[in-house]
Every structure is written in C-alpha cells, then in structure tokens.
N, C-alpha and C positions, 0 to 999 in steps of 0.2 A: 186562676190563670198563672202560668209560670213563664219565666223569661228563658229563652233559648238563644245561645250563640250558635250561629250556623256558618259552615264553610260550603261554598257552592261554586259551580263553574258557570261562567257567562260566555255564551257563544261557543261552548264546548272547548274552551282553551284558556280563558282568563279566570283566575281564582279570586273570588270575592268573599268577604265576611260581613256579618251583620248580626242584628238582634231582632227577634220576633217574639210576640206574646202568643201563647197557645195553651190549650188545656193539657195536651200531651205531645209526644214526639211525632205521632202520625199527623196531627193537625198542623204542627209546625212545618212538617215536610210539605204538606199540601199548600200552605201559604207561600212557601219559598218557590214552589213550582209555578204558582199563579203569577209570580213576579217574572217568569220567563227564565228562571235559573234552574240548574241541575244540582240538587242538594247532595252533598257527600258526607257530611258529619254534623252532629248536633251535640250541644253541651247544655245541660240544665244548670244555669247559674243562680237560680232562685233557691236551690237546696244548699245549705251551708255544709261545709266539710266534704263536699264531693270533689273527687280528684279531677284535675283539669284534663289529664290524659290517662289512658289506661296503661297498665304495666306492660312491659315488653313481652310480646308473645313468643313462646318457645315453639318453634316449628317442628312438627314430627313428620316422619315419612308417611306418605300415603300408600295404601294398598292399590293394587291394579284396579280393583273394582271402584275404589274411591276416585282414582284418576279418570275412569270412564264416566262416572257421575258428574264430576267437575267439568270435564271437557264437553259432555253432552249438554249440560245446562248452559254453559258459556256459548256453545255453538248455536243453540236455539235462540238465545236472546240477541246475540250479535247479528244473526241472519235476518232478524226482523227489524234491524235498524236501531236497536237500543245501544247507546254509547257504552263503551267498555266499562266505564266507572259505574254507571247505573247497573249494568249486568253483574258486576262484582258485588255491589251493594245488595242486590237481590239475593245472590248466593249466600252472602254473609248473614243475612237475616232469615233465610228460609231453609238452608240446608239441614238435613238430619244429622250430618256428621260434624262433630265439634272440630275435627282437624281441618275439614274443608272450609268451615267458617273462619278459622284462624288464617288459613291460606288466602282466602278471598279478602279478608281485612288487610293483611300485609300487602297483597298485590295492589289493592285500591290506594293505600297510602303511598306506595312507591310510584304509582302512575300519576297521582295528584302532584307528587313532587317533581314530575317532569320526565320520568323514565317511560320507555316503551314496554309493551308486554314482553318482548323478547329479552330486553335488558333486565327486566325484573325476574324473569325465569332463570337467567344466567346466574343470579345470586343464590338460587335454590337448585343448582345443578344436581346435588346429591338426591333431591327428592324426585325431580322430573326426568333427569337423564339428558344426555347430549342429543339423542334422536328427537325427542320432543322439542327441545330448545331450538335445534337446527331447523326443523320444519316450520315452527312458528316464526322464526326470523325470516325465513324465505317467504312465508306468506305476507308478512308485513312489508318486505322489500318490493314484492310484486303487487301489493295492493289487494291481495285476495286472501286475507286472513280468514274470512268466513269459510271459503272453500278448503283452505288448509286445515281448519278445525274439523271439517267434515271428514277429510282424509285421515287426520290424526285419530278421530273417534273410531273410524273403521279399523285402523291399524291396532288400536288398543283392544277392541273387541276381538280381533283375530288372535292377538297374543293371548288373551284370556281363554279363547276357545282351544288353542293349541295346548296351553298349559293344562286345561281341564282334561283334554284327551289323554295326554301323557300320564298325568296323575291318576286318572281313572284306570288306565291299563296297569299301573304299578301298585295301586292300593290293595287289590285283592291278594296277589302273592305276598305282599308285605304283611298283611294281617295274618295270613295262614302261617307264615314262617314265625311270626311273633307268638302266635298261639301254640305252635309246636315247641318253641323254646320254653314257654311257661309250663307246658305239659311235662317236658323232660325234667325241668327243675323240681316240679312237684313229685314226680316219680322218684328222683334221686334223693331228695331231702326227706320225704315223709313215708314213701311206700317201701323202699329197699331197707332202710333201718328197722322197720317193723318186723322184717323176716330174719333179722340178725340172729336172734336166739334160736329160732327153728333151724337155721342153717348150721349153727354151731352144734346142735344136738345130733346132726346127721353123722358126725364123726369122720367125715371125709373132707379133704381139701376142696375148696370151691374152685370151679372153672375160672380161668383168668378174666373172662368177660364179666362174670358175676362179682368177682373180687374187686375188679376195677370200679364197677358201678357202686358197690358198697362203700369203698374207700372214698370215692369222689363225693357221694352223698353225705357221708359223715363229715368230711372236710367242709363242705358247703354249709352244713348245719351248724358246725362249731365256729366257723370263721366267716359267717355271712357278711359281716361288715367289711372284712378285708376283700372278699370277692366283689362286693358292690363298689368299693373304692377302686379296685383294680380295673373293673369294667369301665368306670367313669374315666380313669386315667388313659386307658387304651383308646376310648372313643375320642377324647380330647386330643391325644397325641396323633391319632390318624388324621383328624381334621386339620391340625396344625401342619402335619407333614404334607397334606394335599395342597396346602396353600403355597408350598415351595414350588417354583417353576419346574425344576427337574422332575419332581415326583408327579406333579400334575400332568406334565407332558407324557410321562411314561404311562400313567393310568388312562389318560385320554386316548393314547395310541392303542393300548390293549383293548379298550372298549370298542374301538372301530373294527376289531377282528372277531368280535363275538357275533355269531349269526343272529338274525332277527333284532337283537338289541342294537346292533350297529345301524341297521336300516332305520329303526325308529328314531335313533339319535340324529342321524344325518337329515332325515326328512323333516323332523321337528325344527332343527336349526335352519335348514334352507327354507322352510315355510315362512318363518319370521324374516329371514334375510331377503327373500324375493319381495315380500310384502313391503318392507321398508324401502327397498330399491325402487319399486314401482311408484310408491307414494312420493318419495323425494324427487324422483325424476319428473313426475307430473307437476310437482310444485316449482319446477324451474331450476333446481339445483344442478350444477355441473356433474357429469357422470362420475368423475373421480371422487368428488365429495359425497355423492350418493353411495359409492362403494364403501367409503370409510364409515358413513353413518350406518349403513346396513350391516357392516361387519361388527358393530357394537352389540348386535343382538345374538351373535354366535357365542356359545358357551364353551365349546370344545376347543382346546388349545391348538390341536393339529389343524382343524378346519380354519380357525381364525388366522393362523400364520399363512396357510395356503391362499386364503382370500386376500390377505395383505400383499402377498407377492403378486397376485393377479392385478390388484389395484396399482401397484408400482409399474407393471408392464403397460397398463392402460394409460397411466400418466406419461409414459414414454412414447405413446402414439399407437399402441396396439389396440385392435378392436376388442370390445368387451367379450364377444363370443370366443375369440381366439385365446384371450387371456384365461377365461374360465375353463376352456377345453383342456388346458394344461394341468388343471386341478383334477386329480384322479377321482376324488370323492364326489365331484359334481355330476349329477345324472346327465347322460348324453342327450336325452330329449330336451332338457332345459337349455343346453348350449345351442342345440339345433334351432329351437324356437327363438332364442335371442338373435342368432345369426340371421334368421329370416326377417325379423323385425328391423335389424340394422340395414339389410339390403333393400327393404321396401320403404324405409323411412318411417316406420310405425313401431318404434321400439316400445313405446308406452303400452300399446295394445298387446304386443308380444309378452311383455312382463306381466300384464294382467292374466293372460292365458297361462303363463308359467305358474302363477299363484294358484290357479284352479287345478293345474296338473299336479303340483306338489301336494296340495290338500287331499286330492283323491288318492295319491300314493300313500300318504300318511295314514289315511283312514284304512286302506287295505293292509298296511303293515301292522297297525294296531289290532285290527281284527284277526290277522294271522297269529300275532303274538299272544292274544288272549286265548285263542283256540289251542295253541301249543303249550301254554303254561299250565293249563288245567291238568292234563295227564301227567306232566312232570311233577306237579305238586302232589298228585295222588301217589306217584312212585316214591316221592320224598317222605310222605307221611307213612306209607307202607313200610319203608326201610326203618324208620324210627320205631314204629310199633313192633316190627319183627325183632329188632335188636334188643329192645327193652324186654319184650316177652321172652326171648331166648335167655337173656341174662337172669330173669326172675325164675323161670321154670326148669332150666337145664339141671340145676342140682337136684330137683325133685325127680326128674326123669331118671337121672343116674342112680338115685337111691332106690327107686322102684325096680330098676333092672337088676340090682344086686340083691 
C-alpha cells in the first residue's frame, strides 16, 4: 500500500486536500470519489525522491484536427453533466495526442486555481484564436457553454472541410508543376551536356535556343550550390516581402482579378466568415462583435478591410445587409438573404441558409476550377516538351538538311 496526497473539489467549488492509502492511483481515486469528492490530482508520497510537482509544461500549437478532437471530447463530457475539471482530467489521461494532454493539464490547473474556461483560454490566445475564445466566453456568460461547444465544433469541422477542398483543388496542379520543374532540371543538367561533343563535331554554330539550354545546363551543373542558395534566398525574400502590408495588399488585389481563382478565394473566405457570423450571432453576441469575430477568419487583405468598413457602418446604425451591399466582392444573393432575415426578424435562420448557399457555390467553383486546370496543365507540359525537344533536335535537323 502506498500513501497518496490528493487534491479534490468538495461540492464542485471548495478545494480540499488529504491523504489516502491505496495500492495505486486508480484505487486512490476511487476512494476519494467514495468520500463524495471530485479528485483533481494525486501525489505518491511513499516513493522517495519523487518530485512534488511536475516541471512546467511547454504549450505547443494545436493543429486544426487536434482542436476538433479536444473540443469534441470536451463537448461530449460536459453535455452529460460531468464537471469541467473531471472532463479535462479524462482528456489529460486518455487523449492520444501529447499536446492535447498537456493543454488539458494546464487548463485543469488554471480552473482549479479559480479561473473560468474563457479566462484560461485567453492566456493561450495564440493557440486557440480570438474566435474560439470569444464564443466560449459568450457561452459561459449565457450559461449555455455546452451548446456553444457544439456550435464551435461544427465551426471547426466546417473550417477543416473548406481547407481540405481548397488544398485538394490546388495540390494536383502544384504536383504537376513541381514534376515539370524537376524534368527541366534533369534535361538541362544531364541530357544537354551529353550532346555537347556531338554538337561541336557538326561544325556549325548552334541555334540560339540550343546554345541557351546548353549554357544554362552547364552553369547549373558547375554551380549547383550557388543555384540552390539563390533559390532559397529568393523564396525567403518573397515570403518576407509578402508580410509587408503594401506588398500583401497589392498581391491580394491582383488575385481578386484572376478568373476562377478569385471566385475560389472569395467563396472560401466568405464560407468561414458567414459560418462564424451565424454561430456567434446564435450565441448571443452583439452583431458588431459578430462581424469583428467573423472578420478574423478572412485572409485576403482587401476583403478584410472592406468588411471592417462595413462593420464600422453597422456600428453607426446601418443595417447589416445595407453595409455588406456596399462591399463589391460580397455576393448579391448573400446580402439579399440577410436583408430578408432582418425584415422578418429571423436573421439567424437567414445566416444558416447563407452558409449553405456559399458552400454550394464554393463546391461549384472548385469543380469548375478542377475541370479548367487539367487542359491548361496539358498545354503547359506540351510547351515544355516542345521547347526542350526543339532545342535538342534542331541542330540535327539543320545538319541533315545540309
């Protein structure tokens, strides 16, 4: 038998401590529960040299899928009446993700110390984001945390679905372009230099396209390290430049003028925007705050600024539909449905139908983009093959003609 020091909650609010003898931690937990207490932590004091408290946990960012798993488990447990501390303890002990276990442990310690779930989340804003925190706080204020977690779970699943659709539409052309680049490098570095001696024996000056490919291939072969470093520098420089507000504003503005790609960008942004707007509105958050929360999900600089201006007009007393109608990028059907909801007093239902409308439009745009990109990629590959083939065989054709 071992001695365990325990910390538990009495009547779900008073923290008590004590000592209990048990064979292991599970038996100690059962004995504490038999006392009518809710166990929160145990320490085996019969083992010498054991640390009284664990080392400080380093919190790492959670992926979107991990946020969904954490929120789903927390929602299921709290909806059945299990106290939040017991729910976090279950997650801490049973989650497959080490990062989720650490998060649950830290949350449990913070709540035992007297903080609410919303206040605890605020300390980890970089991990969960302002939208998650704002909705949880609204749920706690209204006494409907379980319903808010259900809405938050639906929202996270929707964001994961939209992200998957967009990535799925872009991954095929990206792979094709990367393979084409690899093929070009192999041709220039290994194939063209192998024909150098034969081309020199022809006794005729090479066509400019062949000479250019030969010189480029020889340069890449002799100075491959310099080429690799230059590529890395260019990629890092472009990424740093994109972080600058002026450059990002210019790039985001240009993207909105590219056919098909602009539609996919707008509908993917508005899909998350309307979903957050609908969830936060049903959670009882004021419409202006709903707009600010929903605007956090928009990535495009131009769209974000336009929605911010619309939120400012709503704050001054303008109807939501009128404010969004002045935003050129917002679909007219969306503003019409919102206006109908405002007039009938059923804005929440109208926002729900807006979510379905935007999702269908996004699916149609992605389907059209996929069908359009395939022939364009075939043309792109055909041009590459044609140029390399022409550069390789043009000197031979000229020699045969002479």
